[in-house]
Residue, then its C-alpha position, 0 to 999 in steps of 0.5 A: m500500500n502506497y500513501k501519497r506523500t508531499i515530497e513526491e512532487k518535489l522529487k519528480a521535479w528534481s528527477q526531471s531537472s537538467y541541473r540537479k545535485p545529488l539527492v540525500l533523504r534524511g528523516a525518521r525511521q520507517v516513514g517511507k523515504n526509500n519507497c517514495c524515492q523508488a516510486v519516483c525514480p524506478 
């Protein structure tokens, strides 16, 4: 089950940008950081 997260739109914009810096996701444990990143950048 995937929940809609607010960061997804920002990640999509980052992945489509021609000039982007390396991505570092920080946050609490077990909140879906990895799943969100995999959904945007398969």
